[in-house]
C-alpha positions as CSV (number, residue, x, y, z in Angstrom):
1,X,213.4,-40.1,18.2
2,X,215.9,-43.1,18.6
3,X,217.5,-42.4,15.2
4,X,220.4,-39.7,15.3
5,X,220.5,-38.0,11.9
6,X,223.4,-35.8,10.8
7,X,222.5,-32.2,10.3
8,X,221.9,-31.4,6.6
9,X,224.8,-28.8,6.5
10,X,227.2,-31.5,7.8
11,X,226.4,-33.9,5.1
12,X,228.0,-31.8,2.3
13,X,231.5,-32.4,3.7
14,X,231.0,-36.3,3.5
15,X,230.4,-36.2,-0.5
16,X,233.7,-34.8,-1.5
17,X,235.3,-37.8,-2.9
18,X,234.5,-38.2,-6.6
19,X,233.0,-41.3,-8.3
20,X,236.3,-42.0,-9.9
21,X,238.0,-42.1,-6.5
22,X,235.2,-44.4,-5.0
23,X,235.7,-46.8,-7.9
24,X,239.4,-46.9,-7.5
25,X,239.1,-47.8,-3.9
26,X,236.7,-50.4,-4.6
27,X,239.0,-52.1,-7.3
28,X,241.9,-51.9,-4.9
29,X,240.1,-53.4,-2.1
30,X,238.9,-56.2,-4.3
31,X,242.4,-57.1,-5.3
32,X,243.8,-56.9,-1.6
33,X,240.9,-59.2,-0.3
34,X,241.3,-61.9,-3.1
35,X,243.4,-64.2,-0.7
36,X,240.8,-64.0,1.9
37,X,237.7,-64.6,-0.6
38,X,237.2,-68.3,0.5
39,X,237.0,-67.3,4.1
40,X,234.7,-64.4,3.4
41,X,232.5,-66.6,1.3
42,X,232.3,-69.3,4.0
43,X,231.4,-66.8,6.7
44,X,228.5,-65.5,4.3
45,X,227.1,-68.9,3.8
46,X,227.3,-69.7,7.5
47,X,225.5,-66.5,8.4
48,X,222.8,-67.1,5.9
49,X,222.1,-70.5,7.0
50,X,221.9,-69.3,10.8
51,X,219.6,-66.4,10.0
52,X,217.2,-68.2,7.7
53,X,214.6,-66.7,5.5
54,X,211.7,-64.7,6.9
55,X,208.4,-64.8,5.1
56,X,207.1,-61.8,3.1
57,X,204.5,-59.5,4.8
58,X,200.8,-59.8,3.9
59,X,198.5,-57.3,2.3
60,X,200.7,-55.0,0.2
61,X,198.1,-52.3,-0.3
62,X,196.3,-50.2,2.2
63,X,195.4,-46.8,3.5
64,X,196.8,-45.1,6.7
65,X,195.4,-42.2,8.5
66,X,192.1,-40.4,8.2
67,X,193.2,-36.9,7.2
68,X,191.5,-34.2,5.0
69,X,192.0,-35.6,1.5
70,X,194.1,-38.5,0.2
71,X,197.5,-39.0,-1.5
72,X,199.2,-42.0,-3.0
73,X,202.5,-43.7,-2.2
74,X,204.4,-46.3,-4.1
75,X,207.1,-48.2,-2.1
76,X,209.5,-50.2,-4.3
77,X,212.7,-52.2,-3.6
78,X,214.2,-55.0,-1.8
79,X,213.4,-57.3,1.3
80,X,212.4,-54.2,3.5
81,X,209.8,-53.3,1.0
82,X,208.6,-56.8,1.0
83,X,208.1,-56.5,4.7
84,X,210.5,-59.2,5.8
85,X,210.3,-59.1,9.7
86,X,206.6,-57.9,9.9
87,X,203.2,-59.7,9.8
88,X,201.6,-57.5,7.5
89,X,202.6,-54.3,5.3
90,X,200.6,-52.2,7.6
91,X,203.4,-52.8,10.3
92,X,206.3,-52.9,7.8
93,X,208.0,-50.1,5.7
94,X,205.1,-49.2,3.3
95,X,202.4,-49.0,6.0
96,X,204.6,-47.3,8.7
97,X,206.0,-44.7,6.2
98,X,202.6,-44.0,4.9
99,X,201.3,-43.5,8.4
100,X,204.0,-41.0,9.5
101,X,203.8,-39.2,5.9
102,X,200.0,-38.8,6.5
103,X,200.7,-37.4,10.0
104,X,203.0,-34.8,8.5
105,X,200.8,-33.8,5.6
106,X,197.4,-34.0,7.5
107,X,196.1,-36.4,4.9
108,X,195.3,-40.0,4.3
109,X,197.8,-42.0,2.5
110,X,196.9,-44.8,0.0
111,X,200.1,-47.1,-0.3
112,X,201.2,-49.8,-2.5
113,X,204.2,-52.1,-1.9
114,X,206.3,-53.8,-4.6
115,X,209.1,-55.6,-3.0
116,X,211.2,-58.5,-3.6
117,X,213.8,-60.2,-1.3
118,X,217.3,-60.2,-2.7
119,X,217.0,-57.7,-5.6
120,X,219.7,-55.2,-6.5
121,X,218.9,-52.0,-8.2
122,X,219.7,-53.6,-11.6
123,X,217.2,-56.5,-10.8
124,X,214.6,-53.9,-9.6
125,X,214.5,-52.5,-13.1
126,X,214.1,-55.8,-14.8
127,X,211.8,-57.5,-12.2
128,X,209.7,-54.9,-10.2
129,X,209.3,-51.8,-12.5
130,X,207.2,-53.8,-14.8
131,X,204.9,-54.6,-12.0
132,X,203.7,-50.9,-11.7
133,X,200.1,-50.8,-13.0
134,X,200.3,-48.9,-16.5
135,X,197.6,-46.6,-15.4
136,X,198.9,-45.9,-11.7
137,X,199.5,-42.5,-10.5
138,X,201.5,-41.6,-7.4
139,X,202.1,-38.3,-5.5
140,X,205.1,-39.9,-3.4
141,X,207.5,-42.7,-4.2
142,X,209.9,-44.4,-1.7
143,X,212.7,-46.3,-3.1
144,X,214.2,-49.0,-0.7
145,X,217.4,-50.5,-2.1
146,X,221.0,-50.7,-1.4
147,X,221.3,-53.9,0.9
148,X,221.7,-56.3,-1.8
149,X,224.1,-54.1,-3.8
150,X,226.2,-54.2,-0.8
151,X,226.0,-57.9,-0.1
152,X,226.6,-58.7,-3.7
153,X,229.5,-56.1,-3.9
154,X,228.1,-53.8,-6.6
155,X,230.7,-51.6,-7.5
156,X,230.0,-47.7,-6.9
157,X,230.0,-47.0,-10.8
158,X,227.4,-49.5,-11.4
159,X,225.3,-48.8,-8.5
160,X,225.2,-45.2,-9.4
161,X,224.3,-46.1,-12.8
162,X,221.5,-48.4,-11.9
163,X,220.0,-46.1,-9.4
164,X,220.1,-43.2,-11.8
165,X,218.3,-45.4,-14.4
166,X,215.6,-46.2,-12.0
167,X,215.2,-42.7,-10.9
168,X,215.0,-41.6,-14.6
169,X,212.3,-44.2,-15.3
170,X,210.3,-43.1,-12.2
171,X,210.4,-39.6,-13.1
172,X,209.4,-40.0,-16.6
173,X,206.2,-42.3,-15.4
174,X,205.6,-39.9,-12.5
175,X,206.6,-36.4,-13.4
176,X,204.8,-34.8,-10.6
177,X,205.9,-37.1,-7.8
178,X,208.2,-36.3,-5.0
179,X,210.6,-39.3,-4.7
180,X,212.5,-40.5,-1.5
181,X,215.1,-42.9,-1.0
182,X,215.9,-45.0,2.1
183,X,219.4,-45.1,3.5
184,X,221.9,-47.7,2.5
185,X,222.0,-50.4,5.3
186,X,223.5,-49.8,8.7
187,X,225.7,-52.9,8.3
188,X,227.8,-52.1,11.4
189,X,224.8,-52.6,13.7
190,X,224.0,-56.2,12.7
191,X,224.3,-58.4,15.5
192,X,224.6,-61.7,13.3
193,X,227.4,-60.7,10.7
194,X,230.7,-61.6,11.8
195,X,233.9,-59.9,11.3
196,X,235.7,-59.3,8.8
197,X,232.6,-59.6,6.6
198,X,230.7,-56.9,8.7
199,X,233.7,-54.4,8.4
200,X,234.2,-55.0,4.7
201,X,230.6,-54.6,3.8
202,X,230.2,-51.5,6.2
203,X,232.9,-49.8,4.3
204,X,231.3,-50.4,0.9
205,X,227.7,-49.4,2.3
206,X,229.3,-46.1,3.6
207,X,230.7,-45.7,-0.1
208,X,227.2,-46.2,-1.6
209,X,225.6,-43.9,0.9
210,X,228.1,-41.1,0.0
211,X,227.4,-42.1,-3.7
212,X,223.9,-41.6,-3.2
213,X,224.0,-38.2,-1.5
214,X,226.2,-36.9,-4.3
215,X,223.8,-38.2,-7.0
216,X,220.7,-36.6,-5.3
217,X,222.3,-33.3,-4.8
218,X,222.1,-32.7,-8.5
219,X,218.5,-33.8,-8.9
220,X,215.2,-32.0,-8.3
221,X,212.6,-33.3,-6.0
222,X,214.5,-36.4,-5.0
223,X,215.6,-36.8,-1.6
224,X,217.9,-39.4,0.0
225,X,217.9,-40.2,3.8
226,X,221.5,-40.4,4.8
227,X,222.9,-43.2,7.1
228,X,222.1,-42.0,10.7
229,X,225.0,-41.3,12.9
230,X,223.5,-43.9,15.4
231,X,220.2,-45.4,16.5
232,X,219.1,-47.5,19.3
233,X,219.2,-51.1,18.4
234,X,217.1,-52.7,21.2
235,X,214.2,-54.2,19.6
236,X,215.1,-52.9,16.1
237,X,216.0,-56.2,14.4
238,X,213.6,-59.3,13.8
239,X,216.5,-61.5,12.8
240,X,219.6,-59.6,13.2
241,X,219.4,-58.3,9.5
242,X,215.8,-57.2,9.0
243,X,213.8,-54.7,11.0
244,X,211.1,-55.8,13.5
245,X,207.7,-54.1,13.5
246,X,209.1,-51.7,16.0
247,X,212.2,-51.2,14.0
248,X,210.2,-50.4,10.8
249,X,208.0,-47.8,12.9
250,X,211.1,-46.1,14.4
251,X,212.9,-46.0,10.9
252,X,209.9,-44.8,9.0
253,X,209.2,-42.0,11.4
254,X,212.9,-40.8,11.2
255,X,212.9,-40.9,7.4
256,X,209.6,-38.7,7.4
257,X,211.1,-36.3,9.9
258,X,214.1,-35.8,7.7
259,X,212.3,-35.5,4.4
260,X,209.9,-33.1,5.9
261,X,212.9,-31.0,7.0
262,X,214.1,-31.1,3.4
263,X,210.8,-30.2,1.9
264,X,210.6,-27.1,4.2
265,X,213.9,-25.9,2.9
């Protein structure tokens, strides 16, 4: 496996900082960076222009595997859930996660992707949750968020509140479901983001990562895949931001391997 995942016991030492301290660091950094705001904004706009916008993947519903019995999977969130960088959802996050989950369970997985490019956790609550069919039922849920909360500089306090609200809604709707959450973005590995924007966003992404690990440690049957210690970037990106079809497969497999370990504990 090309992803290097930190041992579970090692993760606890990374979450010692309180939400209050994260928020204080965020505010102090914002004040310190005010003079550089025009440069950072310009760098962001130039990068967006260079990268362009990939199309959504096609066919947001499908079945992976041919195991004994069938389980259902909802994948909801931002551009990775929308499948940017892949031709169809079968080769994107939902399809590949469903495939590897099915391999682990020995079952077929019927999956459904509800994704939108550019959404934050707050916007997911408003725009995507209402798209879940009223009578739908899911055994597993994968939440794919964090990238746009980093890019749009969402504070740690607000990010935790919004994710917490989303998880509460999903738990009420699907009380028996096991909920998985993908890692906050690995900004430092992007080949297209320039410095100092990359460094600033990476610090915020690490903060949101620690925030998520602390949050889910208090919740039952909700698991977060922490930012890996590293991974092989060759062939991973489609555009320098979003995964390629190979990237989606490697990422999905690494997450399922990690979550399987969590479920065995």
